[in-house]
C-alpha positions in Angstrom: -60.1 21.5 7.8 -58.0 22.0 4.6 -57.7 19.1 2.3 -56.3 18.5 -0.7 -56.6 15.0 -3.0 -53.4 14.4 -4.8 -52.3 12.1 -8.0 -55.9 12.1 -9.2 -57.9 9.9 -10.5 -55.5 6.9 -10.4 -54.1 6.1 -7.0 -55.6 9.1 -5.1 -54.4 10.1 -1.8 -56.0 12.8 0.5 -53.7 15.2 2.7 -55.8 17.0 5.5 -54.4 20.1 7.3 -55.8 20.8 10.9 -55.3 23.6 13.3 -54.7 22.8 16.8 -57.5 21.0 18.4 -58.8 20.1 15.1 -59.7 16.5 14.4 -60.8 14.0 11.4 -61.9 10.5 11.5 -60.6 7.9 9.4 -60.8 4.4 8.0 -58.8 1.7 10.2 -55.2 1.6 8.1 -55.7 4.5 6.0 -53.0 6.7 7.5 -50.0 7.1 4.9 -48.4 9.9 7.0 -48.8 12.0 9.8 -47.3 15.3 11.2 -48.5 16.9 14.4 -51.7 15.0 15.4 -52.2 12.3 17.9 -53.4 9.0 17.2 -56.5 7.3 18.8 -58.3 4.2 18.2 -62.0 3.2 19.0 -64.9 1.5 18.0 -67.1 4.1 17.3 -70.5 3.4 18.7 -69.2 0.6 20.7 -68.7 -3.3 19.9 -72.4 -3.2 18.3 -71.1 -0.2 16.1 -67.9 -2.1 15.5 -69.6 -5.3 14.1 -72.2 -3.2 12.1 -68.9 -1.8 10.2 -67.5 -4.9 9.8 -70.5 -6.3 7.7 -70.6 -3.3 5.7 -66.8 -4.1 4.6 -65.7 -1.3 6.9 -63.1 -1.9 9.8 -64.2 -2.7 13.1 -62.0 -0.1 14.7 -62.2 3.9 13.6 -58.7 5.9 13.8 -58.8 9.5 15.2 -56.3 11.8 14.3 -56.3 14.8 16.8 -53.9 17.7 16.0 -51.8 19.2 19.4 -50.4 22.0 16.7 -51.1 24.3 14.2 -50.3 23.1 10.3 -50.5 19.6 11.6 -51.1 16.9 8.4 -52.4 13.8 7.8 -52.4 11.6 4.4 -55.0 8.9 3.8 -55.6 6.6 1.1 -57.5 3.7 0.4 -56.5 0.0 0.1 -57.5 -0.4 -3.3 -56.4 1.6 -6.6 -58.6 4.6 -7.4 -60.3 8.1 -7.1 -61.2 9.9 -3.9 -64.3 12.6 -3.8 -65.1 15.2 -1.1 -68.7 15.8 -0.1 -70.1 18.4 2.6 -72.8 16.5 4.0 -75.7 17.9 5.4 -78.4 15.4 6.4 -78.3 11.7 5.2 -77.1 9.8 2.0 -75.9 6.1 1.3 -72.6 4.4 0.0 -71.9 0.9 -1.5 -70.3 -0.5 1.5 -66.1 -0.3 1.9 -66.6 3.5 0.2 -65.8 5.3 3.4 -62.4 6.7 4.0 -62.7 9.8 6.7 -64.9 12.2 7.7 -65.4 15.3 10.2 -65.9 13.5 13.6 -69.7 14.3 14.0 -70.6 12.4 10.7 -72.2 9.4 11.7 -71.6 5.6 10.5 -74.3 3.3 10.3 -76.0 0.5 8.1 -78.9 -0.4 5.9 -79.8 -3.6 4.2 -79.7 -3.1 0.4 -82.4 -5.3 -0.5 -82.7 -8.8 -1.0 -81.9 -8.7 -4.9 -78.4 -6.9 -4.2 -77.4 -10.4 -2.9 -77.4 -11.6 -6.3 -75.6 -8.5 -7.7 -72.2 -9.5 -6.2 -71.7 -5.9 -4.8 -73.0 -6.9 -1.4 -76.3 -6.7 0.7 -75.3 -4.0 3.0 -75.4 -0.1 2.1 -73.4 2.0 4.7 -76.0 4.9 6.1 -74.0 8.3 6.5 -75.7 10.9 8.1 -74.6 14.7 10.1 -73.1 17.6 9.1 -69.3 17.9 8.2 -66.7 17.3 5.5 -67.1 13.7 4.2 -64.5 11.7 1.7 -65.4 8.5 -0.1 -62.9 6.3 -2.2 -63.7 4.1 -5.2 -62.2 1.5 -7.7 -61.6 3.9 -10.8 -62.0 7.4 -11.4 -65.6 9.0 -9.9 -68.1 10.7 -11.8 -70.9 12.7 -10.4 -74.2 13.1 -11.4 -77.4 15.4 -11.4 -80.2 12.9 -11.6 -83.6 14.1 -12.1 -86.1 11.4 -13.0 -85.0 8.1 -13.7 -81.4 6.9 -14.4 -79.9 3.1 -14.3 -76.4 2.3 -13.2 -74.6 -1.0 -13.1 -74.8 -2.4 -9.6 -71.2 -2.6 -9.4 -70.7 1.0 -10.1 -72.5 2.9 -7.9 -70.6 5.0 -5.3 -72.9 7.0 -3.5 -76.2 8.5 -3.3 -78.3 11.4 -1.7 -81.4 10.5 0.4 -84.4 12.2 -2.2 -83.5 9.6 -4.6 -85.3 6.4 -4.4 -83.2 3.4 -5.0 -84.2 -0.7 -6.3 -82.3 -3.0 -7.7 -84.0 -5.0 -10.8 -82.6 -7.3 -14.0 -80.8 -5.4 -16.6 -83.6 -6.5 -19.2 -85.6 -9.7 -20.3 -84.0 -13.5 -19.6 -82.1 -13.4 -22.7 -80.5 -9.9 -21.7 -79.9 -10.9 -18.1 -78.2 -14.1 -19.2 -75.7 -12.9 -22.4 -75.4 -9.2 -22.0 -73.1 -9.3 -19.1 -75.1 -7.0 -17.5 -77.3 -8.9 -14.7 -78.7 -6.7 -12.4 -78.8 -2.7 -12.6 -79.7 -0.1 -10.2 -82.6 2.3 -10.6 -82.6 5.6 -9.2 -85.8 8.0 -9.8 -86.1 11.5 -8.2 -84.4 14.5 -7.9 -80.6 14.1 -6.3 -76.9 13.4 -7.2 -75.4 9.9 -7.4 -71.7 8.8 -7.5 -70.4 6.7 -10.2 -67.3 4.8 -10.5 -65.7 4.0 -13.4 -64.6 0.3 -12.8 -66.3 -2.6 -11.0 -64.1 -4.5 -8.4 -66.4 -7.8 -9.0 -66.0 -7.2 -12.6 -62.1 -6.8 -12.3 -62.0 -9.9 -10.0 -63.6 -11.8 -12.8 -61.2 -10.2 -15.5 -58.1 -11.2 -13.5 -59.5 -14.8 -12.3 -59.9 -15.6 -16.6 -56.0 -15.6 -16.6 -55.5 -18.2 -14.0 -55.1 -21.6 -15.7 -57.9 -23.9 -14.4 -57.5 -27.9 -13.9 -53.6 -27.7 -14.2 -51.8 -29.5 -11.2 -48.0 -28.6 -10.5 -45.5 -31.3 -9.6 -42.5 -30.4 -7.5 -39.5 -32.3 -7.8 
């Protein structure tokens, strides 16, 4: 499986080349173009697996692209503007809900409870648990930065894309009461240990809040 990530870091598009018999699975609706492949749609893991993916803001169905000739091509892109990162997975890692774009067929997706405090962060309660060995492609809102963590590392909850299983993870307040209420930071994700973490340069919830500030409130419109 060969790949290219085009137009980085904004509006990125993943192009995958497959030889006959090779396949890739992708999030439903991610296909932009394809050549020489057969598209198959399935609820991987059955109904229960599909429901768990929906809880994690992924689609109920997974698309499977199977090449029936050499030099087949699939173009994939997430629904929002941002970056795509390639990770060769060996073992297990965790990602924010909605981050999965595509992978080798032997990579498994599941869900993990993110902890009660994540409810107040506005980023969702559920993490994606991703395990197996193979190619993995995650998407973000904004560009993606990879950081090597050794010790303690703190990230705003809205900027975490993914992290390795070797890192301990907890959500806590950014500081004291005054800091939490007035700094605009709220809750943060604290990582401890040794491993990699992937960070997105923009937060979807912050972006939505910024957009909503331009929407007139309390105004009624009359039409003649």
